[in-house]
N, C-alpha and C positions, 0 to 999 in steps of 0.2 A: 416525338413519335405519336402517330395517330392510331387510335384504336380502330381496327377493322370491323366492319359491320358483320354480324353473324350471318352465315348463309341460311336463307330461308328455304331454298330449294336445293336439292341434291343435283350434282352435275349428271348430265345424261350420257355423254360420251366418255370413252376411256381417256382421250386427250384432255377433256375438261377436268376429269378426276386428277390426272397428273399435274395439271396447272394449279389446281387447288392445293394439292399436297406440297408443291414447290412453294407456293405463297405461304402456306402455314409453316413450312420449314424455315423460311426466311424470317417470318414473324417470331417463331420460337427462338431462333438464333439471336435476334435483337433483344428479346426479353431476357434470355440467359446472360447476355452481355451486360444489360442494365442491372440485373440481379447481382452479378459479380461486382460491379462498381459500387452498388449500395452496401453490400456486405463488407467490402473493403473500407468504406467510409465509416461503418459502425466500429471497426477495429481501431480507429484513430482516437488517441487520447493525448494528454500533454507530454507523454514520454515518446510517442511515435510521430509527433508532428510539432508544428510551431504554435499549437494552441496553448493558452494559459491554463494552469492547473485548476482554476475556478470553473472551467468549462467541462471538467470531467464528470461532474455530477456527484450526488451523495454516496452512491454505492461503489465508487471507484477508489476505494482506499488502498493503502499500501498492502501489497501481497505479503503474507507471512510465509517465511521459509519453514520447511519441516523441522520438527524438533530434533535436536541432536541426541545421539545415544549416550553421550557423555553427560555426567551431572554438572551442575553449575559450580563455579568456584574453582579452587585449586584442585588439581587432579592428583590421584594417588602417585606417590613417588616424587612429588614436587618438593624441592628443598625448603622453600619458604625463605622469607627475609624478615628479620626483626632485630631490634637492638636490646641486648642483654642489659638489664639495669645494674648500676654499680652497687656494690655492697654499702650499707649505711656507714661503715667505718671510713670509707673513702670520700664521703660527701662533705663539702665545706659548709653548706647550709641547705635548708629546705624552705622553698618559697611556696606559700599557699596562694593559689590564683583562683578565687571564686568568680563565677560569672557575674557580670554587672547586673544591677537591679533593674536598669532600664536600658533599652537599646537606643542607638543613635537615631533610629527612625521614629522613636516615640513609643514603640511597642514594649511589651513586657520583656524582661531580660532572660526569661527561662526559669531555671531551677533556683529556688531561694532556700538557703540553709538557715534554719532557726534552731538554736540550741543543739547544734551538731547533727540535725536531721534534715533531710531533703523534704521540702513541702511543695 
């Protein structure tokens, strides 16, 4: 689309005024169409097109949904599920299972028990 030259002189006749108005109306329509196309392009992201997520830009993170009125976790009235421990009289044996001192990955094993205390 070419940019029309601004009119330096005003039209003299009524017919010239109408022609200028028609020309400006056509130019305005082209500009509005182009504006709509560009605004539509701005709305495109990886969800609404075949663009990869990396093209979304830094500010296009995941939208957060509004917070729920319910509290987190089990809701009031929830039955719950758990295993009732056996009475000690019914136990055959008690097995002590402390965590390992070293992890398979080479890192620390976590909690270390020394003299019956966690350190």
